[in-house]
C-alpha positions as CSV (number, residue, x, y, z in Angstrom):
1,X,48.0,-3.6,59.6
2,X,44.3,-4.5,59.7
3,X,43.2,-8.1,60.2
4,X,40.4,-9.7,58.2
5,X,40.2,-13.0,59.9
6,X,41.4,-15.1,62.8
7,X,45.0,-16.1,63.3
8,X,46.0,-19.5,61.9
9,X,49.1,-21.6,62.3
10,X,52.1,-19.4,61.3
11,X,54.4,-22.4,60.6
12,X,52.3,-23.3,57.4
13,X,53.3,-21.8,54.0
14,X,51.4,-18.6,53.2
15,X,49.7,-17.7,49.9
16,X,49.5,-13.9,49.4
17,X,47.1,-12.0,47.1
18,X,48.2,-8.7,45.7
19,X,45.9,-6.3,43.9
20,X,48.0,-4.1,41.8
21,X,46.9,-0.5,41.0
22,X,48.9,2.3,39.4
23,X,49.8,3.9,42.8
24,X,49.1,1.1,45.4
25,X,49.7,-2.6,46.2
26,X,46.8,-4.1,48.3
27,X,48.2,-7.2,50.0
28,X,46.3,-10.0,51.9
29,X,48.1,-12.9,53.8
30,X,45.8,-15.8,53.8
31,X,47.2,-17.5,57.0
32,X,47.3,-14.6,59.3
33,X,44.5,-12.7,57.7
34,X,46.7,-9.6,57.5
35,X,45.8,-6.9,55.1
36,X,47.8,-3.8,54.3
37,X,48.4,-1.3,51.5
38,X,51.7,-0.2,50.2
39,X,52.8,2.2,47.4
40,X,53.5,0.7,44.1
41,X,57.0,2.1,43.9
42,X,60.5,1.2,45.0
43,X,60.0,1.9,48.7
44,X,56.6,0.1,48.9
45,X,58.1,-3.0,47.1
46,X,61.0,-3.0,49.5
47,X,58.6,-2.9,52.5
48,X,56.7,-5.8,50.9
49,X,59.9,-7.8,50.5
50,X,60.9,-7.1,54.1
51,X,57.5,-8.6,55.2
52,X,57.7,-11.7,53.1
53,X,61.4,-12.7,53.5
54,X,61.0,-14.1,57.0
55,X,57.8,-16.0,56.1
56,X,57.4,-19.4,54.4
57,X,55.7,-18.2,51.2
58,X,54.0,-20.8,49.1
59,X,52.8,-18.4,46.4
60,X,52.1,-14.9,45.6
61,X,49.3,-14.4,43.2
62,X,49.0,-11.1,41.1
63,X,46.6,-10.3,38.3
64,X,47.9,-9.4,34.8
65,X,47.6,-5.6,34.5
66,X,49.8,-4.8,31.5
67,X,52.9,-3.1,32.7
68,X,51.8,-2.2,36.2
69,X,52.6,-5.6,37.8
70,X,56.0,-5.9,36.2
71,X,58.2,-4.3,38.8
72,X,56.7,-6.1,41.9
73,X,56.6,-9.4,40.1
74,X,60.2,-9.0,38.9
75,X,61.5,-8.1,42.5
76,X,59.6,-11.0,44.1
77,X,61.1,-13.4,41.6
78,X,64.6,-12.0,42.2
79,X,64.0,-12.6,45.9
80,X,63.2,-16.2,45.2
81,X,59.5,-16.0,45.9
82,X,57.1,-18.0,43.7
83,X,54.8,-15.8,41.7
84,X,51.7,-16.7,39.6
85,X,50.3,-14.2,37.2
86,X,46.5,-14.9,36.7
87,X,43.9,-13.8,34.2
88,X,41.7,-11.1,35.8
89,X,38.6,-12.9,34.3
90,X,39.4,-16.2,36.0
91,X,40.0,-14.4,39.3
92,X,36.6,-12.6,39.0
93,X,34.9,-16.0,38.1
94,X,36.5,-17.5,41.2
95,X,35.2,-14.6,43.4
96,X,31.6,-15.1,42.0
97,X,31.8,-18.9,42.8
98,X,32.5,-18.1,46.5
99,X,29.9,-15.5,46.8
100,X,32.1,-12.4,46.6
101,X,30.1,-10.1,44.3
102,X,31.5,-6.9,45.6
103,X,34.7,-5.5,44.0
104,X,37.3,-3.4,45.9
105,X,41.0,-3.5,45.9
106,X,40.9,-4.9,49.5
107,X,38.3,-7.6,48.4
108,X,40.3,-8.4,45.2
109,X,43.6,-9.0,47.2
110,X,41.7,-11.5,49.5
111,X,40.1,-13.2,46.4
112,X,43.4,-13.7,44.8
113,X,44.9,-15.2,48.0
114,X,42.0,-17.7,48.0
115,X,42.3,-18.4,44.3
116,X,46.0,-19.2,44.8
117,X,45.2,-21.6,47.6
118,X,42.3,-23.3,45.7
119,X,43.9,-24.0,42.2
120,X,47.1,-24.8,40.6
121,X,48.8,-22.0,38.8
122,X,51.7,-21.7,36.4
123,X,54.7,-20.3,38.3
124,X,56.5,-17.4,36.5
125,X,60.2,-17.7,35.7
126,X,62.3,-14.6,35.9
127,X,62.6,-13.1,32.5
128,X,66.0,-12.0,31.0
129,X,66.4,-8.4,30.1
130,X,66.2,-9.4,26.4
131,X,63.0,-11.2,27.0
132,X,61.5,-8.0,28.6
133,X,62.7,-6.0,25.6
134,X,61.3,-8.4,23.2
135,X,57.9,-8.4,25.0
136,X,57.8,-4.6,25.0
137,X,58.7,-4.4,21.3
138,X,56.1,-6.9,20.4
139,X,53.4,-5.2,22.6
140,X,54.2,-1.9,20.9
141,X,54.0,-3.5,17.5
142,X,50.6,-5.0,18.4
143,X,49.3,-1.5,19.5
144,X,50.5,0.1,16.2
145,X,48.7,-2.6,14.2
146,X,45.6,-1.9,16.0
147,X,45.9,1.8,15.3
148,X,46.6,1.1,11.6
149,X,43.4,-0.9,11.4
150,X,41.4,1.8,13.2
151,X,42.7,4.5,10.8
152,X,42.1,2.5,7.7
153,X,38.6,2.0,8.9
154,X,38.1,5.8,9.3
155,X,39.7,6.4,5.8
156,X,37.2,4.2,4.2
157,X,34.2,6.1,5.5
158,X,32.8,8.1,2.7
159,X,31.5,11.0,4.7
160,X,34.9,12.0,6.2
161,X,36.0,15.5,5.6
162,X,38.9,16.2,3.3
163,X,41.1,17.4,6.1
164,X,40.3,14.1,8.1
165,X,41.2,11.9,5.2
166,X,44.5,13.8,4.6
167,X,45.4,13.4,8.3
168,X,44.5,9.8,8.3
169,X,46.8,9.2,5.3
170,X,49.7,10.9,6.9
171,X,49.2,8.9,10.2
172,X,49.1,5.7,8.3
173,X,52.4,6.4,6.6
174,X,53.8,7.3,10.1
175,X,52.4,4.0,11.5
176,X,53.7,2.0,8.6
177,X,57.3,3.5,9.2
178,X,57.2,2.8,13.0
179,X,56.0,-0.8,12.3
180,X,59.0,-1.2,10.0
181,X,61.4,0.3,12.6
182,X,60.1,-2.1,15.2
183,X,60.3,-5.1,12.9
184,X,64.0,-4.3,12.3
185,X,64.6,-3.9,16.0
186,X,63.0,-7.2,16.7
187,X,64.9,-9.0,14.0
188,X,68.2,-7.6,15.3
189,X,67.3,-8.6,19.0
190,X,66.5,-12.1,17.9
191,X,69.5,-12.5,15.6
192,X,71.7,-11.4,18.7
193,X,70.4,-14.4,20.6
194,X,71.5,-17.9,19.2
195,X,68.7,-19.7,21.2
196,X,65.9,-17.4,19.8
197,X,67.4,-17.4,16.3
198,X,67.3,-21.2,16.1
199,X,63.9,-21.3,17.7
200,X,62.7,-18.8,15.0
201,X,64.3,-21.0,12.2
202,X,62.4,-24.1,13.5
203,X,59.0,-22.3,13.7
204,X,59.3,-20.6,10.4
205,X,60.4,-23.9,8.7
206,X,56.8,-25.0,8.5
207,X,55.3,-23.6,5.2
208,X,52.9,-20.8,5.9
209,X,54.2,-19.9,9.3
210,X,55.6,-16.3,9.1
211,X,58.5,-14.6,11.0
212,X,55.7,-12.4,12.6
213,X,54.2,-15.6,14.1
214,X,57.6,-16.8,15.2
215,X,58.2,-13.5,16.9
216,X,54.9,-13.6,18.7
217,X,55.4,-17.0,20.0
218,X,58.9,-16.1,21.1
219,X,57.6,-13.2,23.2
220,X,54.3,-14.6,24.4
221,X,55.0,-18.3,24.7
222,X,58.5,-18.8,25.9
223,X,57.5,-22.1,27.2
224,X,57.3,-23.7,23.8
225,X,59.4,-26.8,23.6
226,X,59.5,-27.2,27.4
227,X,56.1,-28.5,28.3
228,X,54.2,-31.7,27.2
229,X,51.5,-31.4,24.5
230,X,48.6,-31.2,26.9
231,X,50.1,-28.4,29.1
232,X,51.3,-26.3,26.1
233,X,47.8,-26.5,24.4
234,X,46.1,-25.6,27.7
235,X,48.4,-22.8,28.4
236,X,47.9,-21.4,24.9
237,X,44.0,-21.8,25.2
238,X,43.6,-24.2,22.4
239,X,43.0,-27.4,24.4
240,X,39.4,-28.8,23.8
241,X,37.6,-28.6,27.1
242,X,34.8,-31.0,27.9
243,X,31.2,-29.9,28.5
244,X,29.5,-33.1,29.7
245,X,26.8,-33.7,32.3
246,X,25.4,-37.2,33.2
247,X,24.7,-39.0,29.7
248,X,25.0,-35.7,27.8
249,X,28.1,-35.2,25.8
250,X,28.4,-31.5,25.0
251,X,30.4,-29.9,22.2
252,X,34.1,-29.4,23.0
253,X,35.3,-25.8,23.0
254,X,38.3,-23.7,23.8
255,X,38.6,-20.8,26.1
256,X,41.1,-19.0,28.4
257,X,44.8,-19.3,27.8
258,X,46.9,-16.4,26.2
259,X,44.9,-14.4,23.6
260,X,47.9,-13.1,21.7
261,X,49.1,-16.7,21.1
262,X,45.8,-17.8,20.0
263,X,45.6,-14.9,17.6
264,X,49.0,-15.8,16.1
265,X,48.1,-19.4,15.9
266,X,44.8,-18.7,14.0
267,X,46.6,-16.8,11.2
268,X,49.5,-19.4,11.2
269,X,47.0,-22.3,10.9
270,X,45.0,-20.6,8.3
271,X,48.1,-20.1,6.1
272,X,49.5,-23.7,6.9
273,X,46.1,-25.1,5.6
274,X,46.9,-23.4,2.3
275,X,50.7,-24.1,2.0
276,X,51.7,-27.1,4.0
277,X,50.7,-30.6,2.9
278,X,50.5,-32.0,6.4
279,X,48.0,-29.4,7.7
280,X,46.2,-29.2,4.3
281,X,45.4,-33.0,4.4
282,X,44.4,-32.7,8.1
283,X,42.0,-30.0,7.4
284,X,40.6,-31.8,4.4
285,X,39.8,-34.9,6.5
286,X,37.9,-32.8,8.9
287,X,36.0,-31.1,6.2
288,X,35.2,-34.3,4.4
289,X,33.8,-35.5,7.8
290,X,31.5,-32.6,7.8
291,X,33.2,-30.4,10.5
292,X,32.4,-26.6,10.3
293,X,35.2,-24.3,9.2
294,X,35.7,-22.8,12.7
295,X,36.2,-26.3,14.2
296,X,38.6,-27.2,11.3
297,X,40.8,-24.2,12.0
298,X,40.8,-24.6,15.8
299,X,41.8,-28.2,15.5
300,X,44.5,-27.2,13.0
301,X,45.8,-24.5,15.6
302,X,46.2,-27.2,18.2
303,X,47.8,-29.6,15.8
304,X,50.2,-26.9,14.7
305,X,51.1,-25.9,18.2
306,X,51.8,-29.5,19.2
307,X,53.9,-30.0,16.1
308,X,55.9,-26.9,16.7
309,X,56.3,-27.9,20.4
310,X,57.8,-31.2,19.5
311,X,60.1,-29.7,16.8
312,X,61.5,-27.1,19.3
313,X,61.8,-29.8,21.9
314,X,63.9,-32.0,19.5
315,X,65.6,-29.1,17.8
316,X,64.4,-30.2,14.4
317,X,63.3,-28.1,11.4
318,X,60.3,-29.2,9.3
319,X,60.8,-32.0,6.7
320,X,58.3,-34.4,5.4
321,X,60.4,-37.3,6.9
322,X,60.5,-35.7,10.4
323,X,56.7,-34.9,10.4
324,X,55.9,-38.5,9.4
325,X,57.9,-39.6,12.5
326,X,56.0,-37.3,15.0
327,X,53.4,-38.8,17.2
């Protein structure tokens, strides 16, 4: 093991940063200053757990890396070790704030440990096998939809050769079939779980909110109904953030959070403004007050999310009487 800094009190709780790559795990222990590299496989993760089990671990911080981080995060949670999954952009911004402009796996691991110590983070909960399967199906569906959009754009190009257009049409038919297959698999998976099925019924009871939106929220926002309105809005990236300095009051904006959730909420809010009286009237008040369309939709996204959060929390489907009673 190589040491990056002086020894500190070993009785304190440690924060560990792990930079995850396809083949390796670069680990940094902030109290001891120890840095070591392990293989990102069963043996390497077993070695990591043997290092961590005797320690008082306050938090392990890992960047979200698609599928690469899943095994190590799951094994750590199984061992009862707290894990936070952070947005790589936020970690990089923290690195710049402390003057760490260089970027290597070793540096990133140390930055993640410092970031874990410096800020509060959402602690992961161990997902069930069904949750992992749902997440994978939703992720695959999202990728297929992106491929479909790309192929449709190519097909629309007038200068495409005849063969290219023929292949694009064939590929579009295949993608459409695969999307339908995944939609059926998602529906069967949700129907097999009473909690998910009820949650989906609650979400889709709002006029304009589709089953696709419900599936997206079930996969990417399992905390829906478990947090207060401020935390669920910030977690989803639709909370208005202040931009003030001295007497200046800057325009509020949203940033961060979970991009797939924001995308789903955007389409749901757009439809709710058309089909649901509650959100139609809300959007009209903002429009009449001179707010631009983007602000209107963003505010509606937040209001829709908070409404859904309260409905799931109280196990209540949408009715005008219920909505009138909500705060």
